[in-house]
N, C-alpha and C positions, 0 to 999 in steps of 0.2 A: 233653318231659314236659308233661303237662297236669293240670289239677285239675278236670276235668269231673265226675268221680264225686263229689267233695266239693261242688261247686256244685249238683249234682242233689239231694243230701241237704238242703242249705240251702234250696233252692227247693221241696222236697217233691215232687219228680217222680221217677218210676222210670225205669230204663234202657229198659224196654219202651215207656213212654209217649214217651220221646225218640225211640226207633226209629220209632214210628208217625208222629210229627210230622215227622221228618226223612226219612221214606220209605226207611229202611235196614233191613237185617236185624238183629234183636236181637243176634245173635252179633257183628256188626261193632261195635255200640255197646259191648258187653261188652269186646271187645278194646281199644277206644279208652279206655274207663274204667279198664282195668287197665294202661294204658300199654304194651300189647304191640304196638300200632300207633298211628299218629297220624292225625288227620283231615286231609283236604285243606283248604286255606285256605277254599275256598268253603263247605265243610261246617262249618268252625269259625265262620265268619260266621253261618251259619244257626242253629247251636247257640246262639251268643250272643244272637241275636234271639229265639229260642224261649224261652230262659231269662231274657230281659230283663236282660242284664248287658253290661258293656263287654267286648269280646273279650279284653282284657288280663287280666281276672279269670279266664279259663279257662286261662291259661298260668302256669307256674312261672318266676319270674325267674331268669335265669342269672347275674345280678350279685349279689355277696355284700355 
């Protein structure tokens, strides 16, 4: 599970903008943001860099 959609809102960036910067289809980004699919690690690193956040901020902790 990821929280990319939440971080996009915090950063004021749209899914379409992220898709352009990541050079991915907007439908792919929508699927990732809705947790229907998960990004590859290399894409997750790029997303963190684009959003200027630590990669851990894009993930939901599995520890309670």
